C-alpha positions as CSV (number, residue, x, y, z in Angstrom):
1,M,104.8,92.1,74.1
2,R,101.6,94.2,75.2
3,F,100.7,93.6,79.1
4,G,98.0,93.5,81.2
5,I,98.4,94.0,85.1
6,I,96.1,92.3,87.7
7,G,97.0,93.9,90.7
8,T,97.7,97.4,91.9
9,N,99.9,96.5,95.0
10,W,103.8,97.3,96.0
11,I,104.7,94.1,93.9
12,T,103.3,94.6,90.5
13,E,105.4,98.8,91.0
14,R,108.6,96.7,91.7
15,F,107.9,94.7,88.9
16,I,106.7,97.4,86.3
17,Q,110.1,99.2,87.8
18,A,112.0,96.2,86.5
19,A,110.2,95.1,83.7
20,M,111.1,99.0,81.9
21,E,114.6,97.9,82.1
22,N,113.4,95.5,79.1
23,D,112.7,96.9,75.8
24,R,110.5,94.3,74.6
25,F,108.2,95.3,77.5
26,T,105.2,97.8,77.0
27,L,102.1,98.6,79.6
28,T,98.9,98.2,77.9
29,A,96.2,97.8,80.5
30,V,95.7,98.2,84.3
31,Y,92.9,96.2,86.2
32,S,91.4,97.5,89.5
33,R,88.5,96.7,91.5
34,T,87.3,100.6,91.4
35,A,88.5,103.2,88.7
36,E,89.3,105.4,91.0
37,K,92.4,103.4,92.2
38,G,93.1,101.9,88.8
39,S,93.2,105.6,87.5
40,E,95.5,106.8,90.4
41,F,98.0,103.3,89.9
42,A,98.0,104.0,86.2
43,S,98.3,108.0,86.3
44,K,102.4,107.0,87.3
45,Y,103.1,106.0,83.7
46,D,103.7,107.0,80.6
47,P,102.1,106.6,78.3
48,R,98.8,106.0,80.5
49,P,97.5,102.5,80.1
50,A,93.8,101.6,79.7
51,V,92.6,101.4,83.3
52,Y,90.1,98.2,83.9
53,T,87.3,97.4,86.4
54,D,86.0,93.8,84.7
55,I,88.7,91.3,83.9
56,S,86.7,89.9,81.2
57,E,86.8,93.0,79.5
58,M,90.7,93.1,79.8
59,A,90.9,89.9,78.6
60,A,89.6,90.6,75.8
61,S,91.2,93.5,74.5
62,P,93.2,93.7,71.7
63,D,95.9,95.3,72.8
64,V,96.8,93.2,75.6
65,D,99.2,90.0,74.5
66,A,99.5,88.7,77.6
67,V,98.4,89.1,81.5
68,Y,101.2,89.8,84.9
69,I,98.9,88.5,87.8
70,A,100.0,89.7,91.5
71,S,96.4,89.7,93.1
72,P,96.0,88.0,96.4
73,N,97.1,84.6,96.0
74,S,93.5,82.8,96.1
75,F,92.3,85.0,92.7
76,H,95.2,83.7,91.3
77,A,93.5,80.5,89.3
78,E,90.5,82.4,88.3
79,Q,92.0,85.0,87.3
80,A,94.8,83.1,85.2
81,I,92.3,80.7,83.5
82,L,89.9,83.5,82.4
83,C,92.6,85.1,80.5
84,M,94.1,82.2,79.0
85,K,90.6,81.2,77.6
86,A,90.7,84.4,76.1
87,G,94.3,83.6,74.1
88,K,96.2,85.8,76.8
89,H,99.9,84.3,78.0
90,V,100.0,84.6,81.8
91,L,103.0,85.2,84.0
92,C,101.2,84.9,87.8
93,E,103.0,85.6,90.9
94,K,104.5,82.9,93.0
95,P,102.9,80.7,94.8
96,L,100.9,79.6,91.3
97,A,97.5,79.1,93.2
98,S,95.8,78.0,96.7
99,N,96.5,73.8,96.0
100,T,97.5,71.4,93.5
101,A,94.0,71.1,91.8
102,E,94.0,74.4,91.1
103,V,97.3,74.5,89.8
104,Q,96.7,71.6,87.5
105,A,93.4,73.3,86.4
106,M,95.6,76.6,85.5
107,V,98.5,74.0,83.5
108,D,95.2,72.3,81.3
109,A,93.5,75.7,80.8
110,A,97.4,76.8,79.5
111,R,98.0,73.4,77.1
112,N,94.4,73.6,75.7
113,S,94.2,77.3,75.3
114,N,97.9,76.7,73.8
115,V,99.1,80.0,75.7
116,L,102.0,80.2,77.8
117,L,101.7,80.0,81.5
118,M,104.7,80.6,83.9
119,E,105.3,81.2,87.7
120,G,106.6,84.2,88.7
121,M,109.2,82.8,90.9
122,K,112.1,85.2,90.1
123,S,115.2,83.6,92.1
124,T,115.2,80.9,89.8
125,Q,115.6,83.1,87.0
126,M,118.3,85.1,88.6
127,P,122.0,85.2,87.1
128,N,123.8,82.9,90.0
129,F,120.8,80.4,90.2
130,K,122.2,79.8,86.7
131,A,125.5,79.7,88.6
132,V,124.0,77.4,90.7
133,R,123.0,74.7,88.1
134,D,125.7,75.0,86.1
135,H,128.1,74.2,88.8
136,L,125.8,71.4,91.0
137,Y,128.0,68.6,89.2
138,K,130.9,69.8,91.2
139,L,129.8,68.6,94.3
140,G,129.6,65.2,93.7
141,R,126.8,63.4,94.9
142,I,124.2,65.5,96.7
143,R,123.7,64.9,100.1
144,R,121.4,67.8,101.2
145,Y,120.2,70.7,100.3
146,V,119.3,73.4,103.5
147,A,117.5,76.9,102.8
148,S,115.8,79.2,105.3
149,Y,113.6,82.3,104.5
150,G,112.9,83.8,107.4
151,Q,111.6,87.7,107.5
152,Y,109.5,89.6,110.7
153,S,106.5,91.1,109.0
154,S,105.8,94.5,109.4
155,R,102.1,93.1,109.3
156,Y,102.9,91.1,112.0
157,D,102.6,94.0,114.6
158,A,99.3,94.9,113.5
159,F,98.4,91.2,113.7
160,L,99.3,91.5,117.2
161,A,97.5,94.4,117.9
162,G,94.1,92.7,116.7
163,T,94.0,93.9,112.9
164,V,94.4,91.0,111.0
165,L,95.3,92.1,107.5
166,N,95.5,90.1,103.9
167,A,99.2,88.5,104.8
168,F,98.0,86.2,108.2
169,N,94.3,86.0,106.4
170,P,93.3,82.5,105.3
171,Q,91.0,83.5,103.0
172,F,93.4,84.9,100.6
173,S,95.5,81.9,101.1
174,N,98.7,83.7,102.8
175,G,100.4,83.0,105.7
176,S,104.3,81.7,106.3
177,L,104.6,78.5,103.9
178,M,102.9,80.2,100.9
179,D,104.7,83.7,101.3
180,L,107.9,82.3,102.2
181,G,108.1,79.0,102.4
182,V,107.3,78.7,98.3
183,Y,111.2,80.3,97.9
184,C,113.1,77.7,99.7
185,I,110.7,74.7,97.8
186,Y,110.5,76.2,94.3
187,P,114.4,75.6,93.6
188,A,114.3,72.0,95.3
189,A,111.6,71.3,93.2
190,V,113.7,72.6,90.1
191,L,117.2,71.2,91.0
192,F,115.9,67.6,92.3
193,G,112.4,66.7,91.5
194,R,109.4,65.5,93.5
195,P,110.5,64.0,97.0
196,E,109.7,60.2,98.1
197,S,108.2,61.5,101.5
198,I,107.3,64.8,103.4
199,K,107.4,65.8,107.2
200,S,106.3,69.2,108.3
201,E,105.8,70.8,111.4
202,G,104.9,74.7,112.0
203,I,102.8,77.2,114.5
204,L,99.5,78.0,113.7
205,L,98.1,81.6,114.4
206,S,94.8,82.1,115.8
207,S,93.8,83.8,112.2
208,G,94.5,79.9,111.1
209,V,97.2,80.6,109.0
210,D,100.6,80.0,109.9
211,G,103.5,81.9,111.2
212,E,106.6,79.9,110.7
213,G,107.4,76.2,110.0
214,S,110.0,73.8,109.0
215,L,109.8,70.9,106.4
216,L,112.3,67.5,105.7
217,L,111.9,66.4,102.3
218,R,113.3,63.1,101.5
219,Y,115.0,61.9,98.8
220,P,116.4,58.5,97.1
221,E,120.0,59.8,98.1
222,M,120.0,63.1,100.0
223,D,117.0,65.2,102.1
224,A,116.4,68.7,101.9
225,V,115.5,70.6,105.2
226,I,113.6,73.9,104.6
227,M,112.8,76.7,107.3
228,H,110.4,79.3,106.7
229,S,109.1,82.6,109.0
230,K,107.2,85.5,108.8
231,I,107.0,86.0,112.9
232,S,111.2,86.1,113.3
233,D,114.2,86.7,110.9
234,S,116.9,84.1,109.8
235,Y,120.0,85.6,108.5
236,L,121.6,81.4,107.3
237,P,122.5,80.9,103.7
238,A,121.0,78.1,101.8
239,E,123.7,75.4,101.5
240,I,123.4,72.3,98.8
241,Q,126.1,69.7,100.4
242,G,128.0,67.0,98.4
243,E,130.4,64.5,98.8
244,N,133.1,67.0,97.3
245,G,132.0,70.3,98.8
246,T,129.6,72.1,99.6
247,M,128.1,74.8,97.5
248,V,126.8,78.1,99.8
249,I,124.1,80.4,98.5
250,D,123.9,83.9,100.2
251,K,120.1,84.3,99.7
252,I,117.5,81.0,98.5
253,N,115.1,84.0,97.6
254,Q,117.8,86.3,96.0
255,P,120.3,84.6,95.1
256,Y,123.8,87.9,94.7
257,N,126.6,85.2,96.1
258,V,127.2,81.9,95.1
259,K,130.4,80.3,96.4
260,I,131.5,76.0,96.5
261,H,133.5,75.2,99.6
262,Y,135.9,72.1,98.4
263,R,137.0,69.6,101.0
264,D,140.2,70.3,100.8
265,G,140.0,73.6,101.9
266,T,139.7,76.2,98.4
267,I,136.7,77.9,97.7
268,E,135.5,78.6,94.5
269,E,133.9,81.8,93.7
270,I,131.2,81.1,91.1
271,T,129.4,84.5,91.5
272,Q,127.7,86.1,88.3
273,T,127.1,89.8,88.0
274,Q,124.0,90.9,88.3
275,T,122.9,93.6,85.5
276,H,119.3,94.3,86.1
277,E,116.4,94.3,89.0
278,S,116.0,90.6,90.4
279,M,112.3,90.8,88.8
280,Y,114.0,91.9,85.3
281,Y,115.0,87.9,84.6
282,E,111.7,86.3,85.2
283,L,110.2,88.7,82.6
284,D,112.9,88.3,80.2
285,E,112.8,84.5,80.6
286,F,109.1,85.0,79.6
287,I,109.1,86.3,76.8
288,D,112.2,84.5,75.1
289,V,110.1,81.6,75.6
290,L,107.3,83.1,73.6
291,E,110.0,84.6,70.9
292,A,110.9,80.7,70.8
293,G,107.2,79.8,69.6
294,K,107.6,77.6,73.1
295,R,104.6,77.3,75.7
296,E,106.3,76.4,78.8
297,S,109.9,77.7,80.6
298,E,112.3,74.7,81.0
299,I,113.3,76.0,84.5
300,N,110.3,77.9,86.1
301,S,108.4,75.0,84.3
302,H,104.7,73.5,84.8
303,E,106.0,70.0,86.6
304,A,108.3,72.5,89.1
305,S,104.7,74.8,89.4
306,I,103.1,71.3,90.5
307,I,105.6,69.2,92.9
308,T,106.0,72.4,94.5
309,A,102.3,73.0,95.0
310,E,101.9,69.0,96.2
311,I,104.8,69.8,98.7
312,A,102.9,72.9,100.1
313,E,99.6,71.1,99.7
314,E,100.8,67.8,102.2
315,A,102.9,70.5,104.6
316,R,99.9,72.1,105.2
317,R,97.6,68.6,105.8
318,Q,100.3,67.4,108.6
319,I,100.1,70.9,110.0
320,G,96.4,71.5,109.8
321,L,96.5,74.3,108.1
322,V,93.0,75.3,105.4
323,Y,92.3,77.2,102.9
324,P,88.7,78.6,102.3
325,A,89.6,77.7,98.6
326,D,90.6,74.0,99.6
327,Q,86.9,73.6,100.4
328,Q,85.6,75.6,97.0
329,T,88.1,73.2,95.1
330,A,86.5,70.4,96.6
331,D,83.1,71.5,95.8
332,K,84.0,72.0,91.9
C-alpha cells in the first residue's frame, strides 16, 4: 500500500516509524506547505518519497494509493475530501474533523467515491482493547464507564508566558476535549453507542479553547463519566463497572494492561501481549479492511466517528466553546 503523508510533525514521524514495521506499507509521497520543510522531512527516509507542495497534485499521483492525514484538526475535512474525490483511501488522525457536519461530509465523500475512510484512533485497534471487547460479557449488566485522560501540556507553559501555540488555538479546532477527551469518548461510542443525553462542564482559557473538562453521558441502563485536561495530570485508570465485576484498564488512550476484579474477590488478568508500536495496529486494520474488499472498519467505523463528533459538539455547545470552523461550516 503506497502512502502519501499530509503533515510533517512528530505524530507523523511516530506513525511512519510504526508503519514501517508492516511490510505492506510504503511511503511514496509527502506534502508540506514549503518545499524546504518537505524535503527536510523526506530526506529522513530511504527510499526518499516525492515531495509535494500542492495537495491536489499529490492526490492525483498514480504512485499514491492512500493518504495519512495528520495536519491540524481544522484542515482534516477539506484535505480528506479532496483526496477521496481523487480516489485515494484516507486514514485521518483523530479527531476526524472539527464538528459533526464535517464528519458527515467526509463519510458522504468516502461513500460517493467508494474509498475507505477511517479515523486514526489508535487505542481501539490495540490488542488490549480487543481484550476489553472480548471479555466485556463477563461483567454482566454494565452500569458505568469511567475514563480519564489528563496530561499537562508543555505548550501550556508557553501559553502562560503569552505565546498561543496550535494546541491552544481555536483557529485549529484544538483544546483539551478535541486533543485528549476524544480518547475517552471514542471507546464509549464503540462499546455503547449513542448516549441518550450529555452533560458537560469545562474551563475555557483566554484564547477561547478549553483547558480541561468533564462529561456525563446517560445511557438506558448505565452512565459514562469522562474527564480530560491539558492543564493538569491524571493517573487514574479507566473502569467498566458491571454487576458481576469491574474491568480495570490502565490507560484508556493506550491500553497495555487489563484486569477484571470480580465481586468474589478474584482477579482475572486478560492482558494481551503487544508486539508492535501502538500506531501499528490502526494501519494494520486499515490495510486489512482494504484487502478484504471493504470500505469501512467494523471497530473504527463511520458510526463511531459520527457519534464521537456529536458528543464533542454538544459538550462544546454547553460550555460555550466555538471554533471558526463551526461558522465556516454553517455558511456553506
